[in-house]
N, C-alpha and C positions, 0 to 999 in steps of 0.2 A: 354453673360449674361447682361441684362439691370440693371439699377440702382435699380429698385424695387426687382428683383430677388436677387441681391447682398445683399440688406438690410435684406431680409428674411433669407438668408443663414447665415449671421452674427448673427442674432437673435437666430437661431436654434443652432449654435455653442456655443453661450454664455449661452443659456438655458441648453445645455448638460453639459457644463463645470461647471455651477452652481450646477446642479444636482449631479455631481460626487463629487464636493467639499462638498456638504451637506452630502453625504454618508460617506466621509472620516472623517467628524467631529463627527460622531456617535461613541459611545463607542464600544469596542470589543464585549461585551455581547449583545448589541442591534444589531450590525451587524450580529452576529451569528444567532440571531432569525429571522432577516429579510432574511438572506440567506436560512434559513429553510422554511420560508414562500414561497419564490420563488421556492425552490425545491418541496414543496408540490403541488403548483399550476401546475408546469411543469410535475411532475411524477404521481400525483394523481388527478389532475384536481380541487382540492379544499383544503381549509384550514379552520379550526375552532379555536375559542379561546381555547377550551378544549385541542386541539392538542398541542398548544404552552404551555399551563399551565402544562400539564403532561410531556412534553418533557423537559422543562427548569425549572420546579418547580417555576413558577411565578404566581402572582395573576391575577384575571380576568381583573382588570383595566389595568395592564401592557400588557396583551395579546391584549386587545382592542386597546391600543395606538400603539402597534407594527403593527397591521394590518392597522390602519389608516396611520401610517408613511410610510409603504410600498406602500399603495395606492397613497398617496401624491407624493412620489418620482417617481412613474410611471405615474403621471398626470392622475390617474384614468383609465388608459388604460389596466391594467393587470388583474384586478379582479373586481367582483361586488358581492354584498350581496344578497344571495338567501333567501328570506323570508320563503320559504317552508321548506328548509333543515336547515336554520339558520347557513349556512356556506358561506364562500366567495369562489366563483367559478372563474375559469379562463375565461378571455375574448378572443374573436377572435383576438383582437388587441394586444395580449400579446407580449411583447418584453423583453428579459432578461436584468436585471440590473446588475447582478453579473456573473462573469465568473466561474461557478461551474466546478471544475475539474471532470474528469470521476471517479477518485478514491473517491472523496468526495461524489458524487452522489450515487455511488454504496455502500459506507459505510452507508449512511443514509437509502438507500433502504433496506439494510439488517436488519436495526433496526425497520423497520415499520411493524405494524401488521394490519390485516384486521379490519375494523370498528366493534366494539363490539365483537371482537374475540381475543383470546390469540395467535392464530397461526400467524407466520410471513408471509409477502408477498413473501419473497425470501426463498425457501426451501434450507436449508444448510445441506451439508453432515456432518455426525458425524465424528469427529476426532477419529482415532483409538489409538492415543497415545498423552497423555497430561502430562506435568510436574506436579508433586505434589507440592502444594503450600508451604508446610513446607520445601521442598528441594530448591524451586526456590527463595523464599523470601530472604534468606541470600545472595544469589548471586546478586540479584538486589540491595540489600543494599550495598554490597561490590563494585559494579560498581559505585554507586552514591558517595560512601565515600572513594574509592580507598583503599580497604582492601584486605588482603590475605584470601582465603577461603579454608577450608579443606573439601573435598568431598569423599563420598564412591560411586565409579563409577563402573558400570558393563561394563567391557571391552569386546567387541566382539572379538578382536584379541586374548586375553588371555583366554577368556571363563570363567571368574571368577570376583569376586568383588575385586577392587583395591582401595587403599587409595591414594589420590593425594592432593597436595597443589597447588592451581591455583590462578592466578590473572586475574579475568574476566574483560573485558572492553566493551563488546557489546553483545546484544541479537539479533539474526536474526530469521526470520520466513519465510518459503517458501509457506505458505498457508496450509501445511499439518503437518509440524513438527516445533518445536522451538529448536534453537541451541544456544550454548554459545561459544563465541570466547574468548579464554583466554591463558595466558602463563602457561605452565605446567612445574613445577619444576622437575618432573620425566624425561620427555623427553628433558627438557631444550630448549623448543621451543614453538611457538604459534601454537595451534591446535584448532579444533572445536569439541565441545562436544554435544552430544544429551541430552537435558534436561530430557527426559523420562527415561534415564538410570542412572540418579543420584538418589541414594537411600537416602542419607543424605547429608547435608551441614551445615557448621558452620563457621562464621566469626572469624578470628584470629587477633584482633586488636593489639596484642602484637608483631606481626611479621611485619618487615619492607619490603616495596616493593623496589626492586633494580631498577636502571635506565634502565637496559636491558629488564625489564618486563612490561614496560608501553606501552600504545597503540601506541604512536608515533614511537616505535621501531618495530611494527608489519608491516613489509614492504608489505607482501601479502595483508593485510587488507587495507593499505593506498594507494596501487597502483591500478589504474583502467585500465581495458582493454575493447576493443570493440569486441563484438560478432556479426559477420555478418551472419544473419539467412535468409535462403531462403526456398521456398517450396521444399519438398523432390524431388530429381531428378527423382524418379520413378513414381511420380504422373502424371496422364494424364491431369487433369484440374487444373493446377497450379494457374490460375487466381482467382479461388475461395479462395485459401489459401492467396493469395496476398491481396484480399479484406478483408478477415476475420481478418488478422493481420495488416491491414493498412500499407502495405509495399509500399515503394517508389521505382519505377523502379525495382520491383521484389525483393527488399531487405529490411530487417529490422535491423537497427543497435541498439544494446542494450549495454549500457555502464554499467559494473558491477565491483565490487571489485574482484581482482584476487582470493582472498581466498574463495569466494562464487560462482565462475563461474561454477564449477562442480555441485553444488547444484541447481543452476538456470537451467542449461541444463537438469538435471535429472527431475526436477519438471515439465518442459515443454516438456519432451520426445523428445528432439532435437537429431536426429541421428548424431553422431560424428564419424562415421566410416571413415576410410581412404581407398582410392581406389574405386573400383567398387563393393565392397562387402558391401551391405547396410542391415540395419534392415528392418523389414516389414513396408512398406510405408502406410499400412492401419491403423497402430497404431502409427506411427511416421510421422506426416505430415510435420515436419520441419527438416531442415538439416543445419549444421554449415559449412558455405562456407569457412571460414578461419581456419579450423581445423589444417591444416599443420603448420601454424604459432603458434598455441596455444597448440599443442599436448603434450608439455613437462611441462605445468603448472600442479602442483601437484593435485589440486582439480579436474581438468579435467581428468587427467590420472586415478584417483581413482573412480570417480562417473559418468562421462558423459556416456550416452547410446552409445554403439558402438558394432560393430561386431568384430573388431580386430584392434589393433594398430600395424603398421609395425615398 
């Protein structure tokens, strides 16, 4: 590298560093809007002031400044104003300023509608079971304020309505159902409740929470385990599944809470059979490689898809 090339490299590094510093100096609200601008350019090819105004409930002047700020930060390489459509469109020289996570991009994509239509770009399956707001609201209040809750719960084991006093500490969602993790004073243990089976709930601020009932005592919730997932052994073209799930050397390691491992494996239809007796590989494309080491975990014993346990 000669002296001229060296100077050019230093200038580029300093310019990039200065750009990143400028981004970091922006407020969280502005950064959120600029990230949305980048998302829109990347996934929709365009962004308009009205998009920003409706998404973030800001005025036209603010939206105009946001688009200009984003364009300035990209040195005018990421978008240009199309006078015909009155929108800013993506340039061929586009380079990402922000590291949008896959989850963040998918979340925003789910919220987007087609132009001048009420229908969403992403078709979302209807949930078959949802918690009732009047039953869920006291539980979330209890989690935030560390309160005891009395619930009327439909027990599948007992086949009837039961009354429980619980101390909830977390809500979890597998994409299909929502669950509550709580200490149950009837069973005297931490268990997982389906929110859709809760008929009524009521906060009981007059009751005290005991030390054994707090989240830090829920060992299964606080302990993490590694699930080593591989393509189903019976699949002929395993390389396709390896690509689909971005596996590394044919494996995908998922670190999950021990209490939710069974729910996770059930949601993703991961075959957890032991031995050579498998579930149908046409509907179960994944297999839990380390099932022998994890087979005695309570949530896996109860919920994980399997042909049989030895």
